[in-house]
C-alpha positions in Angstrom: 15.7 20.6 5.7 11.9 19.0 4.6 10.7 16.3 7.1 8.0 13.4 5.8 6.6 10.6 8.5 6.3 7.6 7.3 3.1 5.6 9.2 4.3 2.0 8.9 8.4 1.6 8.3 7.5 -2.3 7.1 8.5 -4.1 3.8 7.7 -1.3 1.9 8.0 1.8 4.3 11.5 0.9 5.5 13.3 0.9 2.3 11.2 4.0 1.3 12.6 5.8 4.2 16.0 4.7 3.2 15.6 6.1 -0.3 14.1 9.4 1.1 17.0 10.1 3.3 19.3 9.5 0.2 17.5 12.3 -0.9 18.5 14.4 1.9 15.1 14.2 3.7 14.5 14.0 7.3 12.6 10.9 8.4 9.9 10.1 10.9 9.2 6.4 10.9 6.6 4.2 13.0 6.7 0.8 14.0 4.3 -1.2 16.3 6.9 -3.3 17.6 9.3 -2.0 20.4 12.2 -3.9 19.1 12.1 -2.2 15.7 12.8 1.0 17.2 16.6 0.3 17.5 16.7 -0.7 13.9 15.0 2.7 12.8 17.2 4.7 14.8 20.5 2.8 13.3 19.3 3.9 9.9 19.3 7.5 11.0 15.2 7.1 11.0 13.4 9.0 13.9 11.8 6.1 15.4 8.1 6.3 16.9 6.2 3.3 18.7 2.5 3.9 17.4 -0.4 1.7 17.3 -3.5 3.1 16.1 -6.5 2.2 18.4 -9.6 1.2 16.7 -12.0 2.3 19.7 -11.5 5.7 20.6 -11.3 6.2 24.4 -10.5 9.9 25.0 -9.6 9.4 28.7 -7.9 5.9 28.5 -4.2 5.5 29.2 -3.7 4.0 25.6 -5.6 7.1 24.0 -3.5 9.4 25.7 0.0 7.5 24.8 -1.2 7.6 21.3 -2.2 11.4 21.0 1.2 12.1 22.3 3.0 9.9 20.2 0.9 10.9 16.8 1.5 14.7 17.8 5.2 14.0 18.1 5.1 11.8 15.1 3.8 14.5 12.5 5.3 17.8 14.2 7.1 19.5 11.5 6.3 17.2 8.7 5.0 18.6 5.5 4.2 15.0 4.1 2.5 11.9 5.7 2.8 8.6 3.7 0.2 6.0 5.3 1.3 2.6 4.8 -0.3 0.3 7.1 -1.8 -3.0 5.8 -5.6 -3.5 6.9 -5.2 -7.1 8.3 -8.8 -8.1 7.7 -8.0 -11.4 6.7 -7.8 -12.8 10.6 -11.0 -14.8 11.6 -10.5 -12.7 14.9 -11.5 -9.4 13.7 -15.2 -9.1 12.9 -15.5 -7.9 9.3 -18.4 -5.4 10.1 -16.5 -3.3 12.8 -14.5 -1.6 10.0 -11.6 -1.8 12.2 -9.4 -0.3 9.3 -11.8 2.5 8.6 -11.9 3.5 12.3 -7.9 3.5 12.6 -7.8 6.0 9.3 -10.5 8.1 10.8 -9.0 8.4 14.2 -5.8 9.9 12.5 -7.6 12.6 10.6 -8.0 15.0 13.7 -4.2 14.6 14.1 -3.5 15.3 10.8 -5.7 18.4 10.7 -3.7 20.1 13.5 -0.3 19.3 12.4 2.1 20.8 9.7 1.2 18.3 7.4 0.1 19.6 3.9 0.2 16.5 1.8 -0.8 12.9 2.4 0.1 10.0 0.4 -2.3 7.1 1.2 -1.0 3.6 0.0 -4.2 1.7 -1.1 -4.7 -1.4 -3.2 -6.0 -2.8 -6.8 -8.5 -4.6 -4.4 -10.8 -1.8 -4.6 -11.6 -3.1 -8.0 -13.9 -6.4 -8.2 -12.6 -9.4 -10.3 -15.7 -9.0 -12.6 -15.0 -5.3 -13.6 -12.6 -6.3 -16.7 -10.1 -3.7 -17.8 -10.0 -1.0 -15.5 -8.1 2.7 -15.0 -8.6 5.4 -12.2 -11.9 6.6 -14.3 -13.8 3.3 -13.4 -16.0 3.1 -10.1 -14.5 0.5 -8.0 -16.6 -2.6 -7.0 -14.8 -3.9 -4.1 -15.7 -7.7 -3.1 -13.2 -8.5 -0.4 -13.6 -6.7 3.0 -10.1 -5.4 2.9 -10.8 -3.8 -0.8 -14.2 -2.1 0.7 -12.5 -0.7 3.4 -9.6 0.6 1.7 -12.1 2.2 -0.7 -13.8 3.8 2.2 -10.5 5.1 3.8 -9.3 6.6 0.4 -12.9 8.7 0.5 -12.4 9.8 3.9 -8.9 11.2 3.4 -9.9 12.8 -0.2 -12.7 14.6 1.2 -10.9 16.5 3.8 -10.1 19.8 2.3 -7.4 20.5 5.4 -4.8 18.6 3.3 -4.2 17.4 0.0 -4.3 13.4 -0.6 -2.9 11.2 -3.4 -4.1 7.7 -3.4 -1.8 5.1 -4.7 -3.4 1.7 -5.5 -0.8 -1.1 -5.7 -1.0 -4.2 -7.5 0.7 -7.3 -5.7 3.7 -6.7 -4.1 7.0 -8.6 -5.4 10.7 -8.0 -4.9 13.1 -8.7 -2.2 12.0 -11.4 -0.2 9.0 -12.2 -1.9 9.4 -14.6 -4.7 6.2 -15.2 -6.9 7.6 -18.5 -7.9 6.9 -19.9 -4.3 3.1 -18.8 -4.1 1.6 -21.3 -6.0 4.1 -24.0 -6.6 3.0 -27.3 -6.2 -0.6 -26.6 -5.6 -3.4 -27.9 -7.9 -6.8 -27.0 -9.2 -6.3 -23.5 -9.1 -8.8 -21.3 -10.5 -8.7 -18.6 -13.4 -5.7 -19.7 -15.3 -6.2 -17.3 -18.1 -6.9 -14.1 -15.8 -4.3 -11.5 -16.1 -1.6 -10.6 -13.4 -1.5 -7.2 -12.0 1.8 -7.0 -10.2 4.5 -4.4 -9.1 8.1 -4.6 -7.9 9.3 -3.2 -4.5 11.9 -0.8 -6.6 9.0 0.8 -8.6 6.8 1.1 -5.7 9.6 3.2 -4.2 10.1 4.9 -7.6 6.8 6.1 -8.0 6.3 7.6 -4.5 9.6 9.7 -5.0 8.2 10.7 -8.2 4.9 12.0 -6.7 6.7 13.6 -4.0 9.3 15.5 -6.1 6.8 16.5 -8.7 4.1 17.5 -6.4 1.3 15.1 -7.8 -1.4 15.9 -4.8 -4.9 15.5 -4.9 -4.5 12.5 -7.5 -5.3 8.7 -7.9 -2.9 6.3 -9.3 -3.2 2.7 -10.3 0.4 1.5 -9.7 1.1 -1.9 -11.6 3.9 -3.2 -14.0 2.9 -3.0 -17.7 3.2 -6.7 -18.0 0.1 -8.8 -17.6 0.9 -12.6 -18.7 -1.7 -14.9 -17.8 -1.7 -16.5 -14.3 -0.9 -19.9 -15.4 2.1 -18.7 -17.7 3.3 -16.5 -15.2 3.5 -18.5 -12.1 4.5 -21.9 -13.8 7.4 -20.1 -15.5 8.6 -18.5 -12.1 8.1 -21.7 -10.0 10.2 -23.5 -12.7 13.0 -20.9 -12.5 13.1 -21.9 -8.7 12.9 -25.8 -9.8 9.7 -26.0 -7.6 7.0 -28.2 -8.4 4.7 -26.6 -11.2 1.0 -25.3 -9.9 -1.8 -27.1 -11.9 -4.7 -24.9 -12.8 -8.6 -26.0 -13.3 -9.5 -25.3 -16.9 -13.2 -26.5 -16.4 -14.7 -23.1 -15.8 -14.1 -19.6 -17.6 -11.5 -17.5 -15.9 -12.2 -14.1 -14.5 -10.1 -11.4 -13.5 -9.4 -7.7 -13.8 -6.7 -6.1 -15.9 -5.2 -2.9 -14.2 -4.1 -0.4 -16.6 -1.4 2.0 -15.5 -1.5 4.9 -18.2 -2.0 7.6 -15.8 1.4 6.6 -14.0 3.2 6.4 -17.4 1.8 9.6 -18.9 0.7 12.1 -16.3 3.3 11.4 -13.8 5.8 10.4 -16.5 7.2 7.5 -14.5 9.5 4.8 -16.4 9.2 1.6 -14.8 12.6 0.0 -14.0 10.9 -3.5 -13.7 8.5 -3.6 -16.4 8.8 -7.4 -17.1 8.5 -9.3 -13.6 
């Protein structure tokens, strides 16, 4: 039985693991929360408690425990899915320390010496700057946020390693399940960029695209993954708020709108993926 390891069984990783189990695959899943281990086990996911240190101290107990967990987590797996958020918005995390880059760098030696042949890295369209206009996978990213900058650096670290094949999956804004877009901006005022296009993707399509990549063996690729649905921020979020009977957001039209539009043609034409939730 083919085994897949999912590093990060959270909002996306957990239902993804369940979908892969339905395909008859064996799944190792990680969490940083002790309380969640029993939940993973109840879903027939082999549970692992893994919190990647950003400071590597070879002799420390933390590093010894991490090394043991990672070796077991990756053992026998053909594919590793990395789905952990950068978490760089907290003021307590100094941006210049590149904490997320260090964590991904810490993983690579373990991947190299494991049975893993393929890595799928869940990235984000934040690697593109808001002023880059219409972008696709051939566009050179110009990230503006710290999260986007570190994600792009992590992409490069993984892709440049020839010991395994890496596919990069850049998701747009994630919605679905408990993430209702109508709640995001409801009642807020003086919102900028009313005419900028939205670049979102539903959880169901996130999972569907990952399944398609694995089934089709599309490795050493980069994909932008967003729905082919790009209304303006104002029209979209106003309608979603109205659908939930929430106060409408109010936008500032005094300045020109800026915002990128993410093309997804490669997902459709190369991967041959059909969106299940095209109109969000």
